[in-house]
C-alpha positions as CSV (number, residue, x, y, z in Angstrom):
1,M,163.8,194.8,145.5
2,C,160.8,193.1,147.1
3,N,159.4,190.1,145.2
4,F,155.6,190.4,145.0
5,A,155.2,186.6,145.0
6,D,157.2,186.3,148.2
7,V,155.1,189.0,149.9
8,K,151.9,187.3,148.8
9,A,153.2,183.9,150.1
10,N,154.1,185.5,153.4
11,I,150.7,187.2,153.8
12,H,149.0,183.8,153.1
13,Y,151.3,182.1,155.6
14,I,150.6,184.7,158.3
15,Y,146.9,184.5,157.6
16,N,147.0,180.7,157.8
17,M,149.0,180.7,161.0
18,K,146.5,183.2,162.6
19,K,143.6,180.9,161.5
20,I,145.4,177.9,162.9
21,T,146.2,179.7,166.2
22,L,142.5,180.7,166.5
23,A,141.3,177.2,165.7
24,I,143.7,175.7,168.3
25,T,142.5,178.3,170.9
26,L,138.9,177.6,170.3
27,L,139.4,173.8,170.3
28,L,141.3,173.9,173.6
29,M,138.6,176.2,175.2
30,G,135.9,173.8,174.0
31,M,137.7,170.7,175.2
32,S,138.5,172.2,178.5
33,L,134.9,173.3,179.1
34,S,133.6,169.9,177.8
35,A,136.0,168.0,180.1
36,Q,134.9,170.1,183.1
37,L,131.2,169.6,182.4
38,R,131.3,165.9,181.6
39,F,134.1,164.4,183.7
40,G,134.5,166.9,186.5
41,N,137.9,167.8,188.0
42,S,140.9,165.5,187.4
43,P,140.7,162.6,189.8
44,A,143.3,162.1,192.4
45,G,146.4,160.4,191.1
46,N,146.2,162.0,187.6
47,A,149.1,164.0,186.1
48,P,149.1,167.7,186.9
49,A,146.7,169.7,184.9
50,S,149.5,171.6,183.1
51,D,151.0,168.4,181.9
52,L,147.7,167.1,180.7
53,E,147.0,170.4,178.9
54,K,150.4,170.2,177.1
55,N,149.7,166.7,175.9
56,V,146.2,167.7,174.6
57,Q,147.7,170.8,172.9
58,K,150.2,168.6,171.1
59,L,147.4,166.3,169.8
60,V,145.2,169.2,168.7
61,M,148.2,171.1,167.0
62,A,149.2,167.9,165.2
63,S,145.6,167.5,163.9
64,V,145.3,171.1,162.8
65,L,148.8,171.1,161.1
66,I,148.1,167.9,159.2
67,N,144.7,169.2,158.0
68,N,146.1,172.6,156.9
69,F,149.7,171.8,155.6
70,Y,149.9,168.1,154.6
71,V,150.8,167.7,151.0
72,D,147.7,165.7,150.2
73,S,144.1,166.0,151.3
74,V,143.3,163.9,154.3
75,D,140.2,162.4,155.9
76,S,140.3,164.2,159.2
77,K,137.5,162.0,160.7
78,K,139.4,158.8,159.9
79,L,142.7,160.3,161.2
80,T,141.0,161.1,164.5
81,E,139.5,157.7,164.8
82,D,142.9,156.1,163.9
83,A,144.5,158.2,166.6
84,I,142.0,157.1,169.2
85,N,142.4,153.5,168.3
86,G,146.2,153.9,168.4
87,I,146.1,155.2,171.9
88,L,143.6,152.6,173.2
89,S,145.6,149.8,171.6
90,K,148.5,150.6,173.9
91,L,146.3,150.0,177.0
92,D,144.5,146.7,178.0
93,P,142.9,144.4,175.4
94,H,139.3,145.4,176.2
95,S,139.4,149.2,176.0
96,A,138.0,150.0,172.6
97,Y,136.6,152.6,170.3
98,T,133.6,152.1,168.0
99,N,132.2,154.5,165.4
100,A,128.6,155.5,165.4
101,S,127.5,152.6,163.1
102,D,129.4,149.9,165.0
103,T,128.2,151.4,168.3
104,K,124.6,150.9,167.3
105,K,125.3,147.3,166.3
106,F,127.1,146.7,169.5
107,T,124.5,148.2,171.8
108,E,121.3,146.8,170.2
109,P,121.6,143.3,171.6
110,L,122.4,144.7,175.1
111,E,119.5,147.1,175.0
112,G,117.1,144.2,174.3
113,S,115.3,145.5,171.3
114,F,115.5,147.2,167.9
115,E,112.9,148.7,165.5
116,G,111.8,146.7,162.5
117,I,109.2,144.3,161.1
118,G,109.9,141.3,163.3
119,V,110.9,138.2,161.4
120,Q,113.5,135.6,161.8
121,F,114.9,134.9,158.3
122,N,117.6,133.2,156.3
123,I,118.8,133.7,152.7
124,L,118.1,130.8,150.3
125,E,119.3,131.3,146.7
126,D,119.3,135.1,146.9
127,T,115.8,135.2,148.4
128,L,114.8,136.1,152.0
129,L,113.0,133.1,153.5
130,V,111.0,133.7,156.7
131,I,111.9,131.1,159.3
132,Q,109.4,132.5,161.8
133,P,107.7,135.8,162.4
134,V,108.3,137.2,165.9
135,P,105.3,136.2,168.1
136,K,102.8,139.1,168.4
137,G,105.2,141.2,166.3
138,P,104.1,143.5,163.4
139,S,104.7,140.9,160.7
140,E,102.7,138.2,162.4
141,Q,99.9,140.6,163.0
142,V,99.4,141.4,159.3
143,G,99.6,137.7,158.3
144,I,103.2,137.0,157.4
145,L,103.8,133.2,157.7
146,A,106.8,130.9,158.2
147,G,108.0,129.9,154.7
148,D,107.0,133.1,153.1
149,R,109.5,134.7,150.7
150,I,109.9,138.4,150.9
151,V,110.9,139.6,147.4
152,S,110.5,143.4,147.7
153,V,110.5,146.1,150.3
154,S,108.8,149.4,149.5
155,D,108.9,148.6,145.8
156,T,112.6,147.8,145.8
157,A,113.5,144.2,144.7
158,I,115.6,142.3,147.3
159,A,115.3,138.9,145.7
160,G,117.6,137.7,142.9
161,V,119.7,140.9,143.0
162,K,122.7,139.7,145.0
163,M,121.9,142.1,147.8
164,S,124.0,141.7,151.0
165,R,122.4,140.5,154.2
166,E,123.3,143.8,155.8
167,E,121.6,145.8,153.1
168,I,118.4,143.7,153.4
169,M,118.3,144.2,157.1
170,H,118.8,147.9,156.6
171,R,115.7,148.0,154.4
172,L,113.6,146.0,156.7
173,R,114.5,148.0,159.8
174,G,113.4,151.6,160.4
175,P,111.9,154.0,162.9
176,K,108.9,152.8,164.8
177,G,105.7,153.7,163.1
178,T,107.0,153.8,159.6
179,I,105.6,151.5,157.0
180,A,107.4,148.7,155.1
181,R,105.4,147.6,152.1
182,L,106.4,144.0,151.5
183,G,106.0,141.9,148.3
184,V,105.6,138.3,149.4
185,V,105.6,135.0,147.4
186,R,103.8,132.2,149.2
187,R,103.8,128.5,148.2
188,G,100.5,127.5,146.6
189,I,99.5,131.1,145.7
190,Q,100.3,132.3,142.2
191,D,100.2,136.1,142.7
192,T,102.7,138.1,144.7
193,L,101.0,139.2,148.0
194,R,101.3,142.7,149.4
195,F,101.5,143.5,153.1
196,D,101.9,146.9,154.7
197,V,103.8,146.3,158.0
198,K,104.1,149.1,160.5
199,R,107.5,148.8,162.1
200,D,107.7,148.5,165.9
201,R,110.1,147.8,168.8
202,I,111.2,144.2,168.4
203,P,112.5,142.4,171.4
204,V,116.0,140.8,171.2
205,N,115.9,137.9,173.6
206,S,118.9,136.8,175.6
207,V,117.4,133.4,176.6
208,D,118.0,130.9,173.8
209,A,116.4,127.9,175.5
210,A,114.4,126.9,178.6
211,Y,113.3,123.3,178.7
212,M,113.1,120.2,181.0
213,V,116.1,117.9,180.4
214,T,114.6,115.3,182.8
215,P,111.3,115.3,184.7
216,T,113.0,117.2,187.5
217,I,116.0,119.0,185.9
218,G,115.5,122.1,183.9
219,L,118.0,124.0,181.6
220,I,118.2,127.7,180.8
221,R,120.7,128.9,178.2
222,F,121.2,132.6,177.6
223,N,123.7,134.2,175.2
224,N,124.5,137.5,176.9
225,F,123.7,139.8,179.9
226,A,121.5,142.5,178.5
227,Q,119.1,145.0,180.1
228,T,116.2,142.4,179.8
229,T,118.1,139.3,180.6
230,H,117.3,139.2,184.3
231,D,113.5,139.4,183.6
232,E,113.8,136.8,180.9
233,V,115.7,134.4,183.3
234,V,113.1,134.9,186.1
235,E,110.3,134.1,183.6
236,A,112.1,131.0,182.4
237,I,112.6,129.8,186.0
238,K,108.9,130.3,186.7
239,K,108.0,128.4,183.6
240,L,110.2,125.4,184.4
241,K,109.1,125.3,188.0
242,N,105.6,125.0,186.8
243,E,106.7,122.0,184.7
244,G,108.2,120.2,187.8
245,M,111.8,121.6,187.9
246,T,113.6,121.0,191.3
247,D,117.2,121.4,190.0
248,L,118.6,123.7,187.4
249,I,121.4,123.8,184.8
250,I,122.5,127.4,183.9
251,D,124.2,127.1,180.5
252,L,126.8,129.9,180.0
253,Q,128.8,128.2,177.3
254,Q,130.0,130.7,174.7
255,N,128.3,133.5,176.7
256,S,130.5,136.5,176.1
257,G,129.0,138.6,179.0
258,G,127.4,142.1,179.0
259,F,126.2,144.3,181.8
260,L,127.7,143.7,185.3
261,Q,124.5,144.7,186.9
262,A,122.5,142.1,185.0
263,A,124.9,139.4,186.3
264,A,124.4,140.7,189.9
265,D,120.6,140.7,189.5
266,I,120.5,137.2,188.2
267,A,122.9,136.0,190.9
268,S,120.5,137.5,193.5
269,E,117.9,134.9,192.4
270,F,120.1,132.1,193.7
271,L,121.9,133.6,196.7
272,P,120.7,134.5,200.2
273,K,120.2,138.2,201.0
274,N,123.4,140.2,201.4
275,D,125.7,137.5,200.1
276,M,128.7,139.1,198.2
277,I,128.4,138.6,194.4
278,V,131.3,140.7,193.1
279,Y,133.2,143.9,193.9
280,T,135.2,146.3,191.8
281,K,138.3,148.4,192.4
282,G,139.8,151.1,190.2
283,R,142.4,153.8,190.3
284,S,140.0,156.7,189.7
285,V,136.5,155.4,190.4
286,P,135.0,154.5,193.7
287,S,135.1,150.8,194.7
288,Q,131.7,149.1,194.4
289,E,130.2,146.1,196.1
290,F,127.3,144.1,194.6
291,R,125.4,142.0,197.1
292,S,122.4,139.7,196.8
293,S,119.1,141.4,197.2
294,G,117.7,138.0,198.3
295,S,115.2,137.7,195.4
296,N,113.6,134.3,195.6
297,A,113.2,132.8,192.1
298,F,115.4,129.8,192.9
299,Q,116.9,129.7,196.4
300,E,116.4,126.0,197.3
301,G,117.1,123.7,194.4
302,R,120.6,122.5,193.3
303,V,122.4,124.4,190.6
304,A,125.0,123.5,188.0
305,V,126.6,126.2,185.8
306,L,128.1,125.2,182.5
307,I,131.1,127.2,181.1
308,D,133.7,126.9,178.4
309,E,136.7,128.8,177.1
310,Y,134.4,131.4,175.5
311,S,132.4,132.2,178.7
312,A,133.6,135.7,179.7
313,S,133.0,138.8,181.7
314,A,129.5,138.8,183.3
315,A,129.3,135.0,182.7
316,E,132.3,134.7,184.9
317,I,130.9,137.0,187.5
318,L,127.8,134.8,187.8
319,S,129.7,131.5,187.8
320,G,132.3,132.8,190.2
321,A,129.6,133.9,192.7
322,I,127.8,130.6,192.5
323,Q,131.2,128.8,193.0
324,D,132.7,131.0,195.7
325,Q,129.4,131.0,197.8
326,D,129.2,127.2,197.4
327,R,125.7,127.6,196.0
328,G,126.2,125.1,193.2
329,I,128.8,123.3,191.0
330,V,130.6,124.6,187.9
331,V,131.0,122.1,185.0
332,G,133.0,122.3,181.8
333,R,136.3,124.0,180.9
334,R,138.2,127.0,182.2
335,S,136.5,130.2,181.2
336,F,138.0,133.0,179.1
337,G,139.4,135.1,181.9
338,K,138.1,138.7,181.5
339,G,138.1,140.5,184.9
340,L,138.2,144.1,183.6
341,V,135.3,146.5,183.9
342,Q,134.6,148.9,180.9
343,R,132.7,152.1,181.3
344,P,131.1,153.4,178.1
345,F,131.7,157.1,177.2
346,D,129.4,158.4,174.4
347,M,130.9,160.8,171.9
348,P,128.8,163.6,170.3
349,D,128.6,161.9,166.9
350,G,127.2,158.6,168.3
351,S,130.6,156.9,168.6
352,M,131.7,155.4,171.8
353,I,134.9,154.8,173.9
354,R,134.6,151.8,176.2
355,L,137.4,152.4,178.7
356,T,138.6,150.0,181.3
357,T,138.1,151.8,184.7
358,A,138.3,148.9,187.2
359,R,139.0,145.3,187.9
360,Y,136.3,143.0,189.4
361,Y,136.8,140.4,192.1
362,T,134.8,137.3,193.0
363,P,133.5,136.9,196.6
364,S,136.6,135.0,197.7
365,G,138.8,137.9,196.4
366,R,139.8,136.3,193.1
367,S,140.7,138.5,190.1
368,I,140.1,136.1,187.2
369,Q,141.7,138.4,184.6
370,K,144.2,136.4,182.6
371,P,147.7,137.9,182.0
372,Y,148.2,140.3,179.2
373,E,150.9,142.5,177.8
374,K,149.8,146.1,177.1
375,G,149.7,146.7,173.3
376,N,150.1,143.0,172.4
377,L,146.6,142.2,171.3
378,L,147.6,139.3,169.0
379,S,149.1,137.3,171.8
380,Y,146.0,137.9,173.9
381,A,143.7,136.8,171.0
382,K,145.7,133.6,170.5
383,D,145.2,132.5,174.1
384,V,142.4,129.9,173.4
385,I,144.5,128.5,170.5
386,N,147.4,128.2,172.8
387,R,145.3,126.4,175.4
388,Y,144.3,123.9,172.7
389,N,147.9,123.4,171.5
390,N,149.0,122.9,175.1
391,G,146.4,120.2,175.7
392,E,144.4,122.1,178.3
393,L,141.1,121.8,176.5
394,T,141.4,118.0,176.3
395,N,143.4,117.1,179.4
396,E,142.8,118.4,182.9
397,D,146.3,117.5,183.9
398,S,147.7,120.2,181.5
399,I,146.2,123.0,183.7
400,H,148.5,124.4,186.3
401,F,148.0,127.3,188.8
402,P,150.7,128.7,191.1
403,D,150.0,128.5,194.8
404,S,149.9,132.3,194.9
405,L,146.5,132.2,193.0
406,R,144.9,129.7,195.5
407,Y,141.7,130.9,197.3
408,Q,139.0,129.2,199.4
409,T,135.3,129.1,198.9
410,L,133.4,130.9,201.6
411,R,131.2,128.2,203.1
412,K,132.9,124.9,202.5
413,G,136.5,126.1,202.2
414,R,137.1,124.3,198.9
415,T,140.2,125.4,196.8
416,V,139.6,127.6,193.8
417,Y,142.0,129.6,191.7
418,G,142.2,133.1,190.3
419,G,144.4,134.8,187.7
420,G,143.0,133.3,184.5
421,G,139.3,132.5,184.3
422,I,137.0,130.3,186.4
423,M,138.2,126.7,186.7
424,P,135.2,124.4,186.9
425,D,134.7,122.0,189.8
426,Y,134.1,119.2,187.2
427,F,136.3,119.3,184.1
428,V,134.8,118.0,180.8
429,P,137.3,117.7,177.9
430,L,136.6,119.1,174.5
431,D,135.5,116.3,172.2
432,T,137.7,116.9,169.1
433,T,136.2,113.9,167.3
434,R,132.5,114.7,167.8
435,Y,132.1,116.4,164.3
436,A,133.7,114.7,161.3
437,K,135.9,116.8,159.0
438,C,133.6,116.2,156.1
439,Y,130.6,117.4,158.1
440,R,132.4,120.5,159.1
441,E,133.2,121.4,155.5
442,L,129.6,120.7,154.5
443,S,128.4,123.0,157.3
444,A,130.9,125.7,156.4
445,K,129.7,125.8,152.8
446,S,126.1,126.2,154.1
447,I,125.1,123.0,152.2
448,I,123.3,121.5,155.2
449,I,121.4,124.5,156.3
450,N,120.3,125.3,152.7
451,A,119.1,121.7,152.2
452,N,117.1,122.1,155.4
453,L,115.6,125.4,154.2
454,R,114.5,123.7,150.9
455,N,113.1,120.7,152.9
456,M,111.1,122.9,155.2
457,D,109.9,125.0,152.3
458,K,108.4,121.9,150.7
459,N,107.3,119.9,153.8
460,R,106.5,122.4,156.6
461,K,102.8,121.9,156.4
462,N,102.9,118.1,156.3
463,L,105.5,118.0,159.2
464,A,103.4,120.3,161.4
465,Q,100.4,118.0,160.8
466,E,102.3,114.8,161.4
467,Y,104.0,116.1,164.6
468,P,101.5,118.3,166.5
469,D,103.7,118.2,169.7
470,F,107.4,118.2,170.3
471,Q,107.6,115.1,172.3
472,K,106.1,113.0,169.5
473,F,108.6,114.6,167.1
474,K,111.6,114.0,169.4
475,D,110.6,110.3,169.9
476,E,109.7,109.5,166.3
477,Y,111.1,111.8,163.7
478,Q,113.8,110.4,161.4
479,V,115.7,112.5,158.8
480,P,114.7,111.2,155.4
481,Q,117.5,109.3,153.6
482,E,116.9,111.2,150.4
483,L,117.7,114.5,152.3
484,I,121.0,113.0,153.5
485,D,121.8,111.8,150.0
486,E,121.0,115.2,148.6
487,I,123.5,116.8,151.0
488,L,126.2,114.3,150.3
489,A,125.7,114.7,146.6
490,E,126.0,118.5,146.7
491,G,129.2,118.0,148.7
492,E,130.6,115.8,146.0
493,K,129.9,118.6,143.5
494,Q,132.0,120.9,145.6
495,D,134.7,118.3,146.1
496,I,133.7,117.6,149.7
497,R,133.6,113.9,150.5
498,P,134.5,111.6,153.5
499,K,137.9,109.9,153.3
500,D,136.7,106.5,154.4
501,D,133.7,104.6,155.6
502,E,134.2,105.6,159.3
503,E,134.2,109.3,158.4
504,R,131.1,108.8,156.2
505,R,129.3,107.1,159.1
506,K,130.2,109.9,161.5
507,T,129.3,112.5,158.9
508,I,125.8,111.0,158.4
509,E,125.3,110.9,162.2
510,N,126.2,114.6,162.5
511,I,123.9,115.5,159.6
512,Q,121.0,113.5,161.2
513,L,121.4,115.2,164.5
514,V,121.7,118.8,163.2
515,I,118.9,118.4,160.6
516,K,116.5,117.1,163.2
517,A,117.4,120.0,165.5
518,L,116.9,122.5,162.6
519,V,113.5,121.0,161.8
520,A,112.5,121.3,165.5
521,R,113.6,124.9,165.5
522,D,111.6,125.7,162.4
523,L,108.5,124.0,163.7
524,W,108.8,125.4,167.3
525,D,111.7,127.5,168.6
526,M,115.3,127.5,169.9
527,S,114.4,125.5,173.1
528,E,113.4,122.6,171.0
529,Y,116.6,123.0,168.9
530,F,118.8,122.7,172.0
531,A,116.7,119.9,173.4
532,I,117.8,117.9,170.3
533,I,121.4,119.1,170.1
534,Y,122.2,118.8,173.8
535,A,121.0,115.2,174.0
536,E,124.5,114.5,172.7
537,D,126.5,117.2,174.5
538,D,129.1,115.9,177.0
539,V,129.0,118.9,179.3
540,V,125.2,118.8,179.6
541,K,125.2,115.1,180.1
542,K,127.8,115.4,182.9
543,A,125.7,118.1,184.6
544,V,122.7,115.9,184.5
545,E,124.6,113.0,185.9
546,L,125.9,115.1,188.8
547,L,122.5,116.6,189.6
548,S,120.8,113.2,189.4
549,R,123.0,111.8,192.2
550,Q,121.1,111.5,195.5
């Protein structure tokens, strides 16, 4: 006799299987059409289409089966993202997936702008303190001043409520043209001020600093290679040439890279027309050559490029081109060693896959990609730590390259090496004793920067009147002893203290240097900050020494 429950179960099973079969068919049709429209036919060298289809079918079927039959409910979006990340993790260390939110955070600095109210700020005691409004930005235009405290945004309190920095930024930012109604507390004024700020496009500058180190040597530091970086660098060069620059230091320390085209455009400002800058080769994409356009921002003066173990990607393209073409000298420590080119593929939901599609080569033919084992991201990430442990960051003799990686520069025939970053022409060891342990702990706990914020909050007006120009400040300003005592006392409360008199002396020297640089930044900008900090930087001092030789 037929069991009604079994019949019902079978009907549901058949119905579900038909539904799954239909879903798989529609998915495969959609993916096949999407692939043809977006990526074209399979490039030469790929697996036969039938094999590719079988693999895609397995992935789709696994997803559909899990969503329909797994014992517990699942987050299909997270499963999909985990699957993508799992696949990419088996490739090279730089192919990566980012969700829509992370993609926006990643691309904003490279696009060169975002939409918001335009203030530089820090958080002091759960309150947003304006360091500086962006020049000519929407906040400056309505009268927001350095030192103002923003306590509310559109009638929502953001002060004293333990709101995260990310949440505060989310409330300040918004589409261009929308209004942020700000509640502002200003020193010397009893009532809370109200400002309606119309959000606008806010530039994100790549150039951190552009200033004269000596009467004839200029320095330009930039932190990435974004869409606007080339224009920013050209403007900085013009500014410094007007101030008397004849030789230039390009500071790429800790520059993690960015757009390859931006590196090529900047290199063109230093190299003769048609000089090779970089070329790329990949399995499925056409090879590309990037040659100098012969732009003439700085074709004559001497050039020194500064790099360290965190200079990567586009920073290595620029320094490699300068070195291989014998256009200048490279100073510092061996760079990171990223010689892989990623192409971004946008997903419909705003997420992105950045897939390695080629390797790049410097003009002499060097691939500077350091060795890696596919799928072993941990070992790759520990490379800089291993360099330190092996003594490479402090001792040039600890660096060894096999003869197979030996290349020659194109004009002078000097020996250079590939296979693991750009090796500088002049090595400068990492000074592991520069910052005292006590100072590092005070800095990590934000004790120093918070003390400076309170100091500037009380004394900004008087300091601006006492030091109307930066040169006077640089020559005469001394960090008040009471401010140093305040920092050390707060450290004592948090069980942070120097172990002996020597460490105390070194800690106080560190505090004096950094506080002076922070005050300079708050009164002027980042160029003045680096002008103070770099006065004690061994790599910068070495470059100045080399360029000063006749």
